[in-house]
C-alpha positions as CSV (number, residue, x, y, z in Angstrom):
1,X,14.7,-89.3,-165.1
2,X,14.4,-85.7,-163.9
3,X,16.1,-84.1,-161.0
4,X,14.5,-82.5,-158.0
5,X,11.3,-83.6,-156.2
6,X,7.6,-84.0,-156.7
7,X,5.1,-83.0,-154.1
8,X,2.2,-85.1,-152.8
9,X,-0.8,-84.4,-150.7
10,X,-2.8,-87.0,-148.7
11,X,-6.1,-86.0,-147.2
12,X,-7.6,-88.1,-144.4
13,X,-11.2,-87.7,-143.4
14,X,-11.9,-89.2,-140.0
15,X,-15.5,-90.0,-139.1
16,X,-17.2,-87.8,-136.5
17,X,-16.6,-89.2,-133.0
18,X,-13.4,-91.0,-134.1
19,X,-9.7,-90.1,-134.2
20,X,-6.4,-91.5,-135.4
21,X,-3.2,-91.0,-133.5
22,X,-1.0,-88.1,-134.7
23,X,2.6,-88.2,-135.7
24,X,4.3,-87.6,-133.4
25,X,1.8,-89.2,-131.0
26,X,3.6,-87.9,-127.9
27,X,3.3,-91.1,-125.9
28,X,5.8,-94.0,-126.3
29,X,3.0,-96.5,-125.4
30,X,1.2,-95.5,-128.6
31,X,4.1,-95.4,-131.1
32,X,3.0,-98.5,-133.0
33,X,-0.4,-96.8,-133.5
34,X,0.7,-93.4,-134.7
35,X,-0.1,-92.4,-138.2
36,X,2.6,-93.1,-140.7
37,X,2.8,-92.7,-144.5
38,X,4.8,-95.0,-146.7
39,X,5.1,-94.2,-150.4
40,X,5.4,-97.2,-152.8
41,X,6.7,-97.1,-156.3
42,X,6.3,-100.3,-158.3
43,X,5.4,-102.0,-155.0
44,X,8.6,-101.0,-153.3
45,X,9.1,-98.3,-150.6
46,X,10.4,-95.0,-152.1
47,X,12.4,-92.4,-150.2
48,X,9.9,-89.8,-149.2
49,X,10.0,-86.8,-147.0
50,X,6.6,-86.7,-145.2
51,X,5.4,-83.6,-143.3
52,X,2.8,-84.5,-140.7
53,X,0.6,-81.7,-139.2
54,X,0.5,-81.1,-135.5
55,X,-2.1,-83.2,-133.8
56,X,-4.8,-82.0,-131.4
57,X,-4.0,-82.7,-127.7
58,X,-5.9,-85.5,-126.1
59,X,-5.7,-87.3,-122.7
60,X,-6.8,-90.7,-121.5
61,X,-6.2,-91.2,-117.8
62,X,-2.8,-89.9,-117.0
63,X,-1.5,-90.3,-120.5
64,X,-1.3,-87.3,-122.8
65,X,-1.1,-87.8,-126.6
66,X,-2.0,-86.1,-129.9
67,X,-4.7,-87.1,-132.3
68,X,-6.1,-86.2,-135.8
69,X,-9.8,-85.6,-136.0
70,X,-12.0,-84.4,-138.9
71,X,-10.1,-83.6,-142.1
72,X,-6.3,-83.8,-142.0
73,X,-3.8,-83.0,-144.7
74,X,-0.4,-84.7,-144.8
75,X,2.1,-83.5,-147.4
76,X,5.5,-84.5,-148.6
77,X,7.9,-85.0,-151.4
78,X,9.4,-87.8,-153.4
79,X,12.3,-87.7,-155.8
80,X,11.3,-86.6,-159.3
81,X,10.9,-89.5,-161.8
82,X,9.2,-91.6,-159.1
């Protein structure tokens, strides 16, 4: 097993007219719906450092929250050897 980390990139393409909630979403009522990435190795969660891009501001009624639209790139690292 090597030392250090390995990088990963995940690209989401959200259909026109749709959005997914950003991370952080910015509204506690939407926490369960915010985008999260879990990295699995051999079917088990691995320690990963995920870097989420800033979402676009959105509003629904009085609530303000952040969303991802179009193409979104999420990056991160996992321990080498995983």
